[in-house]
N, C-alpha and C positions, 0 to 999 in steps of 0.2 A: 480314373482320373478323379481330380478334383474340380469341382465347379470355382471356377477364377471371377465369376460375376460377384459385384458386391451386393450384399445383402441390405435392403432397403426397409426403412421402417422398422427397426429394431429399437426397442425401448432401452433407454440409458439405465444401468442397473440401479436399484433403488438405493444402494449404498452411494453411489457415485451421485447420485441426485441430491441426497441428503447432505452429502459433503460440499457440494456445490451451494446448496441453499445456505449451509452454515458459514462459509466463507464470503457469501454476500451479505449475510447479517454482521458477520465480524468487519467486513470491509465498510460497511454503512456506519457502524458505530466508530470506527476509527477515523472516517471522513467526517462525521460529525464532531468530532474532538481534535480536529488538526490544529486548530487554534490554541488549544491548551497545551503549553510547554511542559506541564506535569504528567501529560499522557504517558503512560507506562505499559510495559507488557503485564505486570501484576494487576494494574487497573482493568485491562482488557480481559485478562483471565477471570478476575473476579465478577466482572460484569456477566460472563458466561457461565459462571458457577463451575469454574476449573481451578485445578492448581496451577502454577506457573509452569510445571513440568508436563503436566496433562496438555496444557494448552501449547506447549513448546511442540509436542509430538504432534498434534493435530493440526497447527498452521504449517509445520513444515510437510504434513503429508498432502495438505490441501494445496497448498502454494508453492512449495518448493524452497522458501525462504524461511530464515529464523523468524522468530517474532520481533527481534528488534530491526531487521531488515525489512520486514514487512511493513511496520508503522513508517520506518525511514522512507520507504519507496513511495508509500502512500503521500506523505508530506512532498517529497520530491515532485511526485506526478502532479499534485495539485499546484506547487510553485511553478511548475513548467507551464500549466494550464494559464495561470493568472499572469505570467509573463508573456505568454503568446498573445494573450488577450488583453494586455495592457491594463488590468484591473488595479493595480496601484502604481503610484508615481514613481518609486525608487525599490532598490533590490531590498534594501533594508525593511521597507514595510511590507514586501512580500515574503521575505523569510520570516518576520515576526508571525505574520498572518498564518502562516502554515506550522508554527511552534517551534521554529530556530531561534533560539536568542543570540547565537554567534554568528555572525554573518560571513565570516572566514570559513568556519566549518561548514556552514550551509554551502558557500562557493566551491569548497573541495567535494563535499559530497554530490553536489549537482553537477561537477565536471565528472566524477566517476561514473555517474548515471548516464547522462546524457553525451558526453565525450565533447562538451561546449562549457564556456562559462556563463554564467546568468546574465553578465553584461553582454554578451554577444546575441542574446535574444531580446533583452529590454530596450527601449528606444534609448 
């Protein structure tokens, strides 16, 4: 018979730790650049000394998202936080603060991610 008790205190494999640390570094870099509308996959890949293709493979393996989705979702998560905490007076200010120049596109993507429009969260 097999032991069905969970094994406790098993360290995470080193590769998984490195992947997690790397993803944290990428997330921190992207979060620091969210207000830059020119933030791109190429810019992030270059920051980490990777080709765009290498970056695409690593980010997908670490996050389950394409590089463009990863960046867009960080922007949208930050926008949601800004709207929830009323950091800006308008939705336009919020969208620009996280790097979206087109309010309509911002609203569409926000709705896809959160199931509601930014105007439903903003006061």
